C-alpha positions, 0 to 999 in steps of 0.5 A: 722593768718592774711588772708588779702592780701597786696592789701586789707591791703592798701585799708582798712587802712583808715577805721581803722584810721577813726574809731580812729578819730571818737573815739577821736571826741567822747572823746572830745565831752564828756569832759563836762562829763569827766567820760564818756570821760574816759570810751571812753579812756579805751574802745578805748584803749582796742580795739586798743590793740586788733587790734594790737595783732591780726595784724589788725593795725600796726604802722610804725617806725616813729609812734612807735618812736613818741608814745614812745617819747610822752608817756615816756616824760609824764609817766617816771617822774611819775615813777621816783618820785614814790619810795620815794614820800611823798604820796607813795600809791597815786603816785604808783596809778597814775603811774599804772592808767596812763598806759592807755594813751599808747594805747590812744596815739596809737589811736591818732597817728593812726588817725593823720597818714592818711590824710582823718582821720586827716581831719575828726578829725580836722573838728570834733574838730572844730565843737564841739568847735563851738557848745560850743561857740554857747552855750556860746553865748546863756549863755552870752545873757540869763544867761543859757546854756546846762550846766545850769545857769552861775556861779557868776563871769564868763561864764561856758557854757556847762561845768556847774557852778562847772566846770569852764574850758570853757575858757581854752578848747575853747582856746586850741581848737581854732586853729582847729576852726580858721583853719576850718573857714579860709578854708571857707574864710577870713571873716568867720575867722574874725567872728570866731576870734571875737566870740572866743575872746568874749566868752573866755574873758567872761569865765574869766580865764585870763590864757585862755586869754593869750593862745587865744592871742597866737593862734590868733597871730599865726593864723592871721600871717599864714592867712594874712601874711604881709597884713596890712589891714587884720591884722588891721581888726583883731585887730579892731575886737578883740578890739571891743570884748574886749570893748563889754565884758567890757561894757556888763559884770560886771563880766569881768570888775571886773577881769580887775580891779583885773588884774590892781592891778599889777600896784600898784608896790608892792607884795601885788598888784601882788598877787591880780592880780595873784589871790593869787598865789604867796604863791603857787609858794613860796611853790612850790619853797620850795618843789623843794629845799627840793626834787630837784632830783625826787620831792615829787611825782605826785599829792602830792602837796596838801598834802605837801603844809602845810609843806612849807607855813606860818600859815597865808597863804591865802590857809590855811584859813577857810576850805581850806587845801592848793592849789591843784597844782602849777598853773604852769606846770614847777613848778608842774613838778619840785615840783612833779617829780624833775629835772629828771622829768623836764629833761624828759619833756624838752627832749621830747618837744625838740625832737618833735621840732627838728622833726618839724624843719626837716619836709617838709613845707607841713607837717608843714602846716598839723601840724600847728593847733595842734602845736598852741594848744600845744604852747597855753597849755604849754606857760611858761609865763602863769599859767596852769591847773594841768598837771597830773590831769585826765582832763588836762592830756587827753587834753594835750596828745591828742594835743601832740599826734596829733602833733607827729602823723602828724609829723610821717606821712611823712613815710608810713601810718599805715597798717590794 
């Protein structure tokens, strides 16, 4: 029996939300050691389910709706693809394991539903990203960071030379850094924008360059509006960061030259500019044509790859056994979960966007940082990390959950 009085219920509600925010901050802080981060997901999920069962935590109707919307948009495609998947055991394993994201999303929506816990979480994410940014600057200057020496072609930062995710992670967390900096003045926003640009450029992932550019454009317009002088100052700083990266890093120059291969005008140059991804996308197209309804099964791309490519394929040479994933989230969803899976995703994103359009201006302002992060992560005219990989699933669901949780917070918040 719940012995809390109604007054105690309302008073204690923020504490549960703040505890959820601290758990999520710990989750993000452990991304460089993702096994620890996953353990936090499981333990926090058990804790929130226990609190829910005991009546210590309750979500309002809008929060339950958002939880169902985000979770089923992500999980239903897996379930749909599993019965006749090419690697059936692996597909069913993913379906079962990814049930852990339901309580995780509950935790995210709980943290996003309270103004105080949301502020704590936003500042926590900004602080973590700023620390990783500083570590990247040290590695750019000395060749070493908390993650060890730099990788041969790019900065790796705290993630280490065998885990080249620094650029992507900083790009999707950059809205929180820029928002926190903007609250302290436009000059600090400009400094944060310049440092983020420099380190993401040196981190070498060109998809992260585009993701960060989207965030910068949205954040600059929000911050400066039509103030031409500030917009020109932003552009000048970004050009300076680009020039510094090009002059100071041979590795960055090589990646720019590879990108310039697209100007050759032929498919070979385009393939070089895309880091030899054209065969991967052709293989994904073959999988979609062969299994259009519910795909080949989640995480089955690498095993299916040899069936849909030529023998001289770049990704089948030497010790390579094929590409791990489609390198584009829409192609990955279509290839692995078919039209039904993509319908789930687009329906969920469409309903989330409709909720955004109907929200008040104040609420949209609160949701702006996670909305920019989701746009950067899922922008269709880009390449992407594997959507259903353990790491990127957690990142993406955190961002989607934050956006959904803020948009659901205009009704009464969670009660403890």
